[in-house]
Backbone as CSV, one residue per row, in Angstrom:
resi,resn,N_x,N_y,N_z,CA_x,CA_y,CA_z,C_x,C_y,C_z
1,MET,1.125,-1.385,-0.033,0.017,-0.159,-0.103,0.885,1.571,0.259
2,LYS,0.448,2.451,-1.047,1.019,3.128,-0.831,0.934,4.346,0.027
3,ILE,1.325,5.941,0.854,0.343,6.193,1.403,1.204,7.801,0.140
4,TYR,0.287,8.409,0.173,0.152,10.184,-0.484,-0.846,10.753,0.236
5,THR,-0.676,12.371,0.317,-0.853,12.762,1.340,-1.553,14.140,0.588
6,SER,-2.284,14.744,0.066,-3.306,16.008,-0.027,-4.068,17.018,0.497
7,TYR,-4.600,17.531,-0.431,-5.858,18.208,0.506,-7.644,18.743,-0.236
8,PHE,-7.972,18.452,0.591,-9.382,18.747,-0.099,-9.538,18.893,-1.847
9,ALA,-8.902,20.187,-2.133,-9.159,21.125,-3.088,-8.417,20.438,-4.036
10,LYS,-7.786,19.453,-4.349,-7.074,18.406,-4.845,-8.126,17.322,-5.055
11,ILE,-9.715,17.153,-4.390,-10.090,15.916,-4.729,-10.513,14.889,-5.611
12,LYS,-10.368,15.906,-6.730,-11.250,15.081,-7.626,-10.039,15.079,-9.173
13,LYS,-8.324,15.332,-8.229,-7.452,14.294,-9.528,-6.710,13.227,-8.776
14,ILE,-7.510,13.570,-7.418,-7.100,11.431,-7.708,-7.471,10.942,-8.075
15,PRO,-6.641,9.250,-8.331,-6.980,8.493,-9.182,-8.032,8.180,-8.956
16,ASN,-9.131,7.359,-8.700,-9.913,6.775,-8.639,-9.298,4.821,-8.008
17,ASN,-8.304,4.850,-8.621,-7.448,3.326,-7.827,-7.109,3.909,-6.394
18,ILE,-6.833,5.512,-5.944,-6.178,6.118,-5.008,-7.228,5.757,-4.047
19,VAL,-7.473,5.102,-2.882,-8.712,5.791,-1.259,-7.998,7.629,-0.425
20,PRO,-9.764,8.163,-1.015,-8.716,9.357,0.059,-9.308,8.830,1.341
21,ILE,-8.863,9.088,1.892,-8.937,8.639,3.824,-8.975,10.212,4.319
22,ALA,-10.100,11.437,4.736,-9.914,11.946,4.881,-9.044,11.884,6.412
23,ILE,-7.862,12.638,7.312,-7.481,12.839,8.647,-7.549,14.164,9.344
24,CYS,-8.975,14.887,9.500,-9.180,16.165,9.452,-9.738,15.448,10.587
25,ALA,-10.524,16.413,11.898,-11.393,16.230,13.026,-12.328,17.390,12.306
26,ALA,-12.759,17.915,11.068,-13.909,18.164,10.807,-13.710,18.096,9.403
27,PRO,-14.155,17.233,8.107,-14.398,17.807,7.249,-15.597,18.244,6.755
28,PRO,-14.816,19.085,5.890,-16.147,19.830,4.703,-18.028,18.853,4.523
29,LYS,-18.788,19.381,4.403,-19.553,19.334,4.614,-20.718,17.811,3.617
30,TRP,-19.844,18.045,3.121,-20.333,17.764,0.937,-19.595,16.321,1.245
31,TRP,-17.770,15.668,2.199,-18.032,15.028,2.127,-18.661,13.912,3.007
32,ASN,-18.239,12.840,1.662,-18.795,11.211,1.901,-17.902,10.270,1.963
33,GLY,-16.904,11.140,2.674,-15.583,9.270,2.553,-15.361,8.823,2.766
34,ILE,-14.168,8.018,3.937,-13.777,7.752,4.841,-12.661,9.115,5.998
35,CYS,-13.447,8.765,6.991,-12.690,9.771,7.680,-11.798,7.935,8.808
36,TYR,-10.459,9.219,9.042,-9.723,8.676,10.569,-9.618,9.294,10.950
37,LYS,-10.451,9.884,12.266,-10.151,10.813,13.907,-8.949,10.717,14.613
38,LYS,-8.522,9.353,14.044,-7.524,8.947,15.363,-5.977,9.368,15.322
39,LEU,-5.958,9.933,13.561,-4.907,11.625,12.555,-4.796,13.055,13.630
40,ALA,-5.783,13.110,13.284,-7.040,14.310,13.720,-6.299,14.872,14.662
41,PRO,-6.015,16.777,14.963,-5.413,17.861,15.246,-6.717,17.187,16.828
42,LYS,-6.892,17.834,18.061,-6.740,18.600,19.463,-7.605,19.171,19.254
43,TYR,-8.889,19.418,19.476,-10.182,20.968,19.460,-8.453,22.049,20.185
44,GLY,-8.266,22.003,21.588,-8.180,22.866,22.418,-5.418,23.503,21.613
45,PHE,-4.794,22.148,21.379,-3.900,22.971,21.260,-4.202,23.279,19.348
46,PHE,-5.348,23.255,18.744,-6.077,23.483,18.000,-5.761,25.450,17.287
47,LYS,-6.740,25.313,18.561,-8.134,26.609,18.687,-6.303,27.592,18.776
48,ILE,-5.562,27.263,20.120,-4.357,27.618,20.199,-3.250,27.821,19.728
49,TRP,-3.061,26.948,18.439,-2.294,27.714,17.086,-3.116,29.295,16.548
50,LYS,-4.639,28.425,16.030,-5.646,29.286,15.686,-4.832,30.872,15.984
51,GLU,-4.807,30.639,16.552,-4.973,32.773,17.627,-3.546,33.246,17.651
52,THR,-2.702,31.762,17.655,-0.762,32.543,17.969,-0.376,31.644,16.921
53,GLN,-0.499,30.829,16.119,-0.407,30.677,14.349,1.736,29.926,15.629
54,ASP,1.868,30.110,16.257,2.838,29.112,17.093,3.010,27.274,16.317
55,ASN,3.646,27.215,15.261,4.320,25.811,14.658,4.281,25.130,15.752
56,ASP,5.999,26.268,16.462,6.421,25.291,17.666,5.465,24.845,18.863
57,TYR,4.357,25.224,19.148,3.806,24.225,19.615,3.093,23.925,19.597
58,TYR,2.460,23.664,18.468,1.340,22.767,17.627,2.004,21.224,17.328
59,ILE,2.973,21.931,16.874,3.954,20.625,16.748,4.390,19.756,18.317
60,LYS,4.348,20.723,18.694,4.607,19.746,20.685,3.578,19.173,20.691
61,HIS,2.319,19.958,20.592,1.105,18.713,20.997,0.317,18.383,20.475
62,PHE,0.819,17.991,18.779,0.202,17.206,18.375,0.867,16.294,18.744
63,ASN,2.431,15.666,18.415,3.187,14.764,19.401,2.635,13.771,20.171
64,GLU,3.000,15.079,21.350,2.562,14.857,22.755,0.966,13.863,22.718
65,GLU,-0.007,14.702,21.735,-1.077,14.025,22.297,-2.246,13.114,21.097
66,VAL,-1.417,13.299,19.926,-1.756,12.700,18.902,-0.499,10.797,19.005
67,LEU,0.032,11.243,18.309,0.833,10.629,17.705,1.596,9.773,18.698
68,ASN,2.477,10.094,19.327,3.174,9.288,20.540,1.706,8.070,21.370
69,LEU,0.489,9.014,21.089,-0.218,7.940,21.884,-1.092,6.382,20.643
70,LEU,-0.308,6.801,19.644,-0.919,5.978,18.790,0.455,5.019,18.315
71,ASN,0.259,3.466,17.900,1.011,2.592,17.361,0.566,2.774,15.525
72,LYS,2.185,3.150,15.297,2.829,3.488,14.405,2.110,2.015,13.276
73,ASN,2.369,1.160,13.618,2.082,-0.624,12.958,0.200,-0.682,12.808
74,MET,-0.341,-0.418,14.116,-1.590,-0.758,13.959,-2.428,0.807,13.234
75,VAL,-1.811,1.750,12.863,-2.599,2.889,11.513,-1.765,2.545,10.747
76,LEU,-1.111,1.551,10.158,-0.963,1.461,8.814,-2.345,0.509,8.720
77,LYS,-2.054,-1.099,9.786,-3.128,-1.867,10.221,-4.316,-1.600,9.656
78,GLU,-5.162,-0.074,10.429,-6.469,0.049,9.456,-6.143,0.228,8.592
79,LEU,-5.103,1.686,8.484,-5.689,2.337,7.573,-5.953,1.139,5.723
80,GLU,-5.147,0.577,5.880,-4.880,-0.485,4.735,-6.692,-1.149,4.779
81,THR,-7.166,-1.165,6.127,-8.209,-2.150,6.484,-9.152,-1.464,5.829
82,LEU,-9.466,-0.235,6.149,-10.509,1.243,5.335,-9.935,1.074,3.926
83,SER,-8.818,1.473,3.615,-9.046,1.114,2.312,-8.618,0.092,1.220
84,ASN,-9.088,-1.882,1.586,-9.349,-2.882,1.459,-7.786,-2.951,0.563
85,GLY,-6.735,-2.264,1.534,-5.728,-2.942,0.513,-5.598,-1.930,-1.187
86,LYS,-6.092,-0.674,-0.884,-5.163,-0.028,-1.850,-4.616,1.074,-1.589
87,ASP,-3.975,1.735,-2.153,-2.504,2.896,-2.205,-4.270,4.137,-1.816
88,ILE,-3.807,4.398,-0.558,-4.772,6.133,0.449,-4.106,7.158,-0.273
89,VAL,-4.521,8.782,0.313,-4.054,8.982,0.223,-5.079,10.490,1.774
90,LEU,-3.973,10.382,2.043,-4.144,10.999,3.747,-4.575,12.581,3.255
91,ILE,-6.059,13.459,3.611,-6.760,14.766,3.247,-6.666,15.344,4.472
92,CYS,-6.263,16.348,4.025,-6.821,17.373,5.044,-7.116,18.946,4.057
93,TYR,-6.683,19.972,5.028,-6.883,21.422,4.772,-6.138,22.082,3.454
94,GLU,-5.158,22.445,4.179,-3.385,23.103,3.458,-3.434,22.880,2.278
95,SER,-2.789,23.536,1.582,-1.953,23.483,0.635,-1.296,23.008,1.093
96,PRO,-0.055,22.031,-0.442,1.035,21.800,0.692,2.413,22.856,1.610
97,GLU,2.322,23.818,0.104,2.660,25.629,1.394,2.842,25.990,2.929
98,LYS,1.388,25.975,2.812,1.298,25.441,4.253,1.514,24.622,5.395
99,PHE,1.948,24.943,6.587,2.129,23.774,8.390,0.841,23.948,7.683
100,CYS,0.711,22.086,7.913,-1.006,20.425,8.318,0.271,20.092,8.956
101,HIS,-0.689,19.284,9.740,-0.147,18.134,10.409,-0.352,16.616,9.544
102,ARG,-0.854,16.906,8.590,-0.527,16.454,7.510,0.614,15.977,7.387
103,HIS,1.513,17.229,7.045,3.043,17.127,7.038,3.932,16.062,8.115
104,LEU,3.294,16.237,9.441,3.569,16.123,10.744,2.979,14.298,10.852
105,VAL,2.122,14.015,9.895,1.517,12.579,9.669,2.785,11.976,8.941
106,ALA,2.925,12.178,7.680,3.568,11.582,6.784,4.852,11.360,7.113
107,GLN,5.730,12.659,8.779,6.788,12.198,8.440,6.694,11.342,9.544
108,TRP,6.064,10.806,10.436,5.807,9.575,11.443,5.404,8.859,10.463
109,LEU,4.602,8.534,10.066,4.444,7.050,9.256,5.997,6.710,8.138
110,GLY,6.963,7.850,7.531,8.185,7.665,7.148,8.275,8.174,6.777
111,ASN,9.770,7.556,5.312,10.467,8.562,4.484,9.296,7.994,2.837
112,ASN,8.504,7.302,2.697,8.184,7.130,1.917,6.748,7.356,0.763
113,VAL,5.678,8.233,1.867,4.563,8.809,2.128,5.189,10.502,1.250
114,LYS,4.098,10.272,-0.012,5.030,11.676,-0.627,3.592,12.757,-0.830
115,GLU,3.625,13.615,-1.060,2.106,14.884,-1.077,1.634,14.543,-2.365
116,TRP,1.542,14.569,-2.623,-0.033,14.188,-4.664,-0.185,15.816,-5.281
117,ILE,0.829,15.081,-5.808,0.899,17.000,-6.571,-0.634,16.602,-8.347
């Protein structure tokens, strides 16, 4: 299973053989696809980050409150189950050049995760 990352504005450009999985706390109302909220940021630190734009604060709390509580192998297994073994693209809101938790997730998952362009 290959893993990509992207954002909702690009969803129509994702090939049908790649399964999009939203990893945000609240996907757009039109989204009727798969959600995997275990990789979503928590409201408390997200709200503070929105006010301060302190990326270091966000990274610290995302690691402590989300990633450090997960087992990477279990996450990969659950994503593979959700996609029926197909390649996946983890979807969130921000364009690639903007700070986004999906980049932290990609780094946590390993070097083989690429941004879908």
